[in-house]
C-alpha positions in Angstrom: 28.8 -6.7 -5.5 31.6 -3.9 -6.4 34.4 -5.7 -8.4 37.7 -3.9 -8.5 39.4 -5.1 -11.6 42.9 -6.0 -12.0 42.6 -7.5 -15.4 40.4 -6.3 -18.5 39.3 -9.8 -19.1 37.1 -10.4 -15.9 33.7 -11.6 -16.2 32.1 -10.5 -13.0 30.2 -7.0 -13.1 32.0 -3.8 -12.1 29.1 -1.6 -10.7 27.3 -2.1 -7.5 23.9 -3.7 -7.3 21.2 -3.4 -4.8 19.6 -6.3 -3.2 17.1 -7.4 -0.7 18.3 -8.2 3.1 18.9 -11.8 3.8 15.9 -11.9 5.8 13.7 -11.7 2.5 15.2 -15.0 1.2 12.8 -17.8 0.9 13.5 -19.9 3.9 12.5 -22.9 2.0 15.5 -22.6 -0.2 18.1 -22.6 2.5 18.8 -26.0 3.0 16.0 -28.0 1.1 17.3 -28.2 -2.3 16.3 -31.5 -3.9 19.6 -31.6 -6.0 22.9 -33.0 -4.5 25.0 -30.9 -2.9 28.7 -30.8 -4.5 31.7 -31.1 -2.5 35.6 -31.5 -3.3 36.5 -35.0 -3.6 40.0 -35.8 -2.4 42.0 -37.5 -4.7 45.6 -38.2 -5.9 46.0 -34.2 -6.4 48.1 -32.5 -9.2 51.3 -33.6 -9.8 54.1 -30.6 -9.1 56.0 -31.8 -12.2 54.6 -29.5 -14.8 54.9 -26.5 -12.7 58.5 -27.6 -11.3 59.7 -28.1 -14.9 58.7 -24.6 -16.0 60.0 -23.3 -12.7 63.2 -25.2 -12.8 64.0 -24.0 -16.3 63.7 -20.2 -15.4 65.8 -20.8 -12.2 68.5 -22.3 -13.9 68.4 -19.5 -16.4 68.9 -17.3 -13.3 71.5 -19.5 -11.7 73.6 -19.6 -15.0 73.6 -15.6 -15.2 74.1 -15.3 -11.4 77.3 -17.3 -11.9 78.1 -15.9 -15.0 78.2 -12.4 -13.6 80.2 -13.7 -10.1 83.0 -15.1 -12.4 82.9 -11.9 -14.6 83.3 -9.7 -11.6 86.0 -11.8 -9.7 88.0 -12.0 -13.1 88.0 -8.4 -13.6 89.0 -7.9 -10.1 92.1 -10.3 -10.2 93.2 -8.7 -13.4 92.9 -5.2 -12.1 94.8 -6.2 -8.9 97.3 -8.0 -11.2 97.8 -5.0 -13.3 98.0 -2.7 -10.3 100.5 -5.0 -8.5 98.2 -5.1 -5.6 97.4 -8.8 -5.7 98.4 -11.0 -2.5 99.7 -14.3 -1.8 97.0 -16.1 -3.5 97.6 -14.5 -6.8 98.8 -17.4 -9.1 100.8 -16.6 -12.4 99.0 -19.5 -14.2 98.2 -18.9 -18.1 96.0 -22.4 -17.8 94.1 -21.2 -14.7 93.5 -17.8 -16.6 92.1 -19.7 -19.6 90.1 -21.9 -17.5 88.5 -19.0 -16.0 87.8 -17.4 -19.1 86.4 -20.6 -20.9 83.9 -21.2 -17.8 82.8 -17.7 -17.7 81.9 -17.7 -21.5 80.3 -21.0 -20.9 78.0 -19.8 -18.1 76.8 -16.5 -20.2 76.0 -18.6 -23.1 74.3 -21.2 -21.2 72.3 -18.4 -19.3 71.7 -16.3 -22.3 70.4 -19.0 -24.7 68.1 -20.6 -22.2 64.5 -19.9 -23.1 62.2 -19.4 -20.1 59.1 -20.3 -21.6 60.5 -23.0 -24.3 59.3 -26.8 -23.1 62.4 -29.0 -22.2 62.4 -32.4 -21.1 63.5 -33.1 -17.6 66.6 -35.0 -19.1 67.7 -31.8 -20.7 67.1 -29.8 -17.6 69.3 -32.1 -15.6 72.0 -31.8 -18.4 71.9 -28.2 -18.1 71.7 -28.2 -14.5 74.9 -30.6 -14.7 76.8 -28.0 -16.8 75.6 -25.0 -14.8 77.1 -26.2 -11.7 79.6 -29.0 -12.8 81.6 -26.2 -14.8 82.7 -24.0 -11.8 83.1 -27.2 -9.7 85.8 -28.3 -12.0 87.2 -24.8 -12.2 87.3 -24.7 -8.4 89.3 -28.0 -8.0 91.7 -26.8 -10.7 91.9 -23.3 -9.1 92.4 -24.9 -5.6 95.2 -27.1 -7.0 97.0 -24.6 -8.7 96.6 -22.1 -5.8 97.4 -24.3 -3.1 100.4 -25.7 -4.7 102.1 -22.4 -5.4 101.2 -20.8 -2.0 102.6 -24.0 -0.2 105.9 -24.1 -2.4 106.4 -20.4 -2.7 105.0 -18.8 0.6 105.0 -21.7 3.3 101.2 -21.7 3.8 98.1 -23.5 2.5 95.1 -21.1 1.8 91.6 -22.1 3.1 89.5 -23.0 0.0 86.2 -22.9 1.2 84.7 -19.4 0.1 83.8 -20.4 -3.6 82.5 -23.8 -2.6 80.3 -22.0 0.1 79.1 -19.8 -2.5 78.2 -22.4 -4.9 76.4 -24.7 -2.6 74.0 -21.8 -1.5 73.5 -20.5 -5.1 72.5 -24.2 -5.9 70.4 -24.5 -2.6 68.6 -21.3 -3.5 67.8 -21.9 -7.2 67.5 -25.2 -8.0 64.0 -27.0 -7.2 65.0 -30.1 -5.2 63.7 -32.8 -2.8 66.0 -32.3 0.3 67.4 -36.1 -0.3 68.9 -35.2 -3.8 69.6 -31.6 -2.7 71.6 -33.6 0.2 73.7 -35.8 -2.5 74.5 -32.9 -4.6 75.5 -30.4 -1.8 77.1 -33.0 0.1 79.3 -33.8 -3.0 80.3 -30.0 -3.2 81.0 -29.6 0.4 83.2 -32.9 0.3 85.0 -31.9 -2.8 87.4 -29.1 -1.3 88.3 -31.8 1.6 89.1 -34.4 -1.2 91.0 -32.1 -3.3 93.0 -30.6 -0.1 93.7 -34.2 1.3 95.0 -35.4 -2.5 97.2 -32.4 -2.7 98.7 -33.1 0.7 99.1 -36.9 0.0 100.5 -36.5 -3.6 102.6 -33.1 -3.5 105.4 -33.9 -1.0 106.5 -30.1 -1.5 103.6 -29.2 0.4 103.9 -31.5 3.6 105.9 -28.5 5.4 102.9 -26.2 4.9 100.3 -28.6 6.0 102.1 -29.5 9.0 102.5 -25.7 10.1 98.8 -25.4 9.9 97.6 -28.6 11.9 94.0 -27.4 12.3 93.5 -26.8 8.8 91.2 -30.0 8.2 89.4 -29.4 11.1 88.6 -25.8 10.3 87.6 -26.7 6.4 85.3 -29.6 7.6 83.6 -27.3 10.2 82.9 -24.6 7.3 81.9 -27.3 4.9 79.8 -29.3 7.1 77.8 -26.2 8.6 77.3 -24.7 5.1 76.1 -27.9 3.9 73.8 -28.8 6.4 72.4 -25.3 6.6 71.8 -25.4 2.8 70.0 -28.8 2.8 67.7 -27.4 6.0 66.9 -24.5 3.6 66.2 -26.8 0.6 63.8 -28.6 2.7 62.0 -25.6 4.3 61.5 -24.1 0.7 60.1 -27.0 -0.8 57.6 -27.6 2.3 56.5 -24.0 1.8 56.3 -24.2 -2.1 54.3 -27.5 -1.6 51.9 -25.8 0.6 51.6 -22.6 -1.6 50.8 -25.1 -4.6 48.3 -26.8 -2.7 46.5 -23.6 -1.7 46.0 -22.7 -5.3 44.2 -25.9 -6.1 40.5 -26.2 -5.8 39.2 -29.4 -6.7 40.1 -30.0 -10.2 41.1 -26.5 -10.9 44.6 -24.7 -10.5 44.1 -21.1 -9.5 46.4 -19.1 -11.8 46.0 -15.4 -10.4 43.4 -12.7 -9.2 41.6 -11.2 -11.9 38.8 -9.3 -9.6 38.1 -8.9 -6.2 35.0 -7.4 -4.4 33.2 -7.4 -1.0 32.4 -11.2 -1.0 35.2 -12.7 -2.6 37.5 -13.0 -5.5 37.5 -13.9 -9.2 40.7 -16.0 -10.4 41.8 -16.8 -13.5 42.0 -21.0 -13.2 43.0 -23.8 -15.6 41.1 -27.2 -15.5 44.1 -29.8 -14.0 43.3 -32.4 -16.9 41.8 -30.6 -19.7 43.9 -27.5 -19.6 41.1 -25.4 -20.2 41.1 -21.8 -19.1 38.1 -20.7 -16.9 37.1 -18.2 -14.2 36.6 -19.2 -10.7 34.2 -17.0 -8.4 34.7 -17.9 -4.7 32.3 -16.5 -2.0 33.8 -16.6 1.3 31.3 -17.8 4.1 32.3 -15.1 6.5 31.7 -12.3 3.8 28.3 -13.7 2.8 27.0 -12.9 6.0 24.2 -15.3 6.3 23.9 -19.1 5.4 20.6 -18.5 3.5 22.6 -16.1 1.0 24.9 -19.0 0.3 22.1 -21.2 -0.3 20.6 -18.8 -2.8 23.6 -18.6 -4.5 23.8 -22.3 -4.7 20.1 -22.8 -6.2 20.7 -19.8 -8.5 24.1 -21.3 -10.0 21.8 -24.5 -10.4 19.5 -23.0 -12.3 21.9 -20.8 -14.5 23.9 -23.9 -15.3 20.7 -25.1 -17.3 21.0 -22.4 -19.7 22.5 -23.2 -22.9 21.9 -20.2 -25.2 25.3 -19.3 -27.1 24.8 -15.8 -25.3 24.4 -16.9 -21.9 27.6 -17.4 -19.8 28.6 -20.9 -19.6 28.9 -22.3 -15.9 30.9 -25.6 -15.9 30.8 -26.3 -12.2 30.2 -25.6 -8.6 31.1 -26.8 -5.1 32.0 -26.1 -1.6 35.8 -26.2 -0.4 36.7 -27.8 3.0 36.4 -24.3 4.6 32.8 -23.7 3.5 33.9 -21.3 0.5 31.2 -21.6 -2.2 32.8 -21.5 -5.7 31.6 -21.4 -9.2 33.0 -22.3 -12.5 32.7 -19.9 -15.5 33.9 -19.8 -19.1 36.7 -17.2 -19.3 36.1 -14.6 -21.5 38.5 -12.2 -23.5 37.2 -8.8 -24.2 35.5 -6.1 -22.2 32.1 -5.6 -20.8 30.0 -2.8 -22.2 30.8 -0.3 -19.5 34.6 -0.8 -19.8 34.0 -0.5 -23.8 32.4 2.9 -23.5 34.8 4.2 -20.9 37.8 3.4 -23.0 36.3 3.9 -26.6 33.5 6.3 -25.9 29.9 5.6 -27.5 29.2 2.9 -29.6 27.7 3.2 -33.1 24.0 2.4 -33.0 24.4 -0.6 -35.4 26.8 -2.2 -32.9 24.5 -1.7 -30.0 21.5 -3.2 -31.8 23.9 -6.1 -32.7 24.9 -6.5 -29.2 21.4 -5.8 -27.6 19.8 -8.0 -29.8 22.1 -11.0 -28.9 21.3 -10.0 -25.1 17.4 -10.3 -25.8 17.9 -13.8 -27.3 19.6 -14.9 -24.3 17.0 -13.4 -22.0 14.4 -15.4 -24.1 16.1 -18.7 -23.0 16.2 -17.5 -19.3 12.6 -15.9 -19.2 11.4 -19.4 -20.8 13.0 -21.1 -18.0 11.2 -18.8 -15.2 14.4 -16.9 -14.6 14.4 -13.2 -14.1 17.8 -11.5 -14.3 17.2 -8.6 -12.2 20.4 -6.6 -13.0 20.5 -6.0 -16.5 23.2 -3.1 -17.0 26.4 -2.5 -19.2 28.7 -4.0 -16.7 26.7 -7.4 -16.9 27.0 -7.8 -20.9 30.3 -8.7 -22.2 31.4 -8.2 -25.6 33.5 -11.2 -26.0 35.8 -13.0 -28.7 34.4 -16.8 -29.3 35.0 -19.1 -31.8 36.8 -16.6 -33.7 33.6 -14.3 -34.0 34.3 -10.9 -32.3 31.0 -8.9 -30.2 29.7 -12.0 -29.1 27.3 -10.8 -26.4 27.7 -12.6 -23.2 25.0 -12.2 -20.3 26.6 -12.4 -17.0 25.4 -12.9 -13.5 21.7 -13.9 -12.9 21.1 -12.6 -9.4 24.5 -13.9 -7.9 25.8 -10.8 -6.9 25.6 -9.9 -2.9 25.5 -6.0 -2.0 28.2 -4.3 -0.4 27.8 -0.8 1.0 29.9 2.0 -0.5 29.5 6.1 -0.2 31.3 7.1 -3.2 29.8 5.8 -6.1 26.5 6.6 -8.2 25.5 3.4 -8.1 25.3 3.3 -4.3 24.6 0.1 -2.6 22.9 -0.7 0.7 21.1 -3.2 2.4 17.2 -2.7 1.6 14.1 -3.7 0.0 14.8 -3.1 -3.4 17.1 -5.0 -6.0 19.1 -4.0 -8.8 21.5 -1.2 -9.8 20.1 2.3 -9.1 21.1 3.6 -12.4 19.5 0.9 -14.4 16.8 -0.8 -12.2 12.9 -0.5 -13.4 10.4 1.3 -11.5 9.1 -1.8 -9.6 12.7 -2.4 -8.4 13.2 1.1 -7.0 9.8 1.1 -5.3 9.9 -2.3 -4.0 6.4 -2.8 -4.4 6.3 -5.6 -6.6 8.8 -8.6 -7.3 10.7 -8.0 -10.3 9.4 -10.1 -13.5 10.4 -10.3 -17.0 9.2 -7.1 -17.9 12.1 -5.7 -15.4 14.7 -7.2 -17.6 13.4 -5.6 -20.8 12.9 -2.3 -19.2 
């Protein structure tokens, strides 16, 4: 199997391996394994809270900086128009309004720049940050609406439509803040209602504005329509985004494991960095898709060999923690995650290794093979790509032997390690004579060779 590597710590082999065709697999092993078959058990499922807090923290930072940029740009634009004398009727010569605008801008910038994306924060602290990031602009918009409407009504005889800043605030909240649609409806509904309530309060308390409101008899109808459509659209968007995010989260779950990101891909499947949901232990999961395996007997062989490999306990053999079948038939097995490089990568990056280091690594591989051979297991594919120089327990150059015959061949025409379906097993550059001729079944001597 050819692994196209995306990450230096992948544990699957990188070069190609020849294998026997599926027809040569022992048919008795295809479905008659005496051991119990493992399936994913449906449970309560992992909660979204941990991921939600982390994402919300990053989104709050982005929201604060976005609003900070908007306030900064709007303030500069207003001041430029004032200096040039091109400001319109809405321009309000209020020192208090300017001071409030500057204070909110500074506060948003401070909130955004001081919020650490990776630092752990409690849900209460996050909600306080959320209230400040969106509450301060809302308070400023109320002040701006009150001052501007009073100024325009008394000086120019008309009432400006106050909806634009509120629509921007509503959609900023809907896009960036992770929420259930019910909570979002409460917050967004409050934002949408505030300009209506403020306008009604101005109309009822400021008698000097009566004539302006009377001249615009459709003012409240238009404002209600604008804010209502904006609020409904935003809430529907929140619900849609939440459903898609939940689907994406569930798609990354495999039993008790949360798939983090892809670290390798090959002809039959992918290798993912993953984490156990409860233990929070990193691991590597190889997924073997049934449509890529090509034959049910191949998957049966994989399952049998994973069971055998899982019995190995030597320090220098790869630890297999778990295996199973997903609902769609995907076979997966869970291995320890190894920081480091395999020997092929090590030589490609840093050149030939010193003899004493090679002896140190291969001596450990021989110890690992000793346990496997004692359990009547033959690796059949010893090569640099299947020997990992890992860091374990504070020690470096801990050799780990990978993949006891778990790799399925894929065809390639552009590699010295050419792979084809045939009657031979192994990697052409490293296989023993009996493997290359296919006359005899590989045994322990093949691994030593």
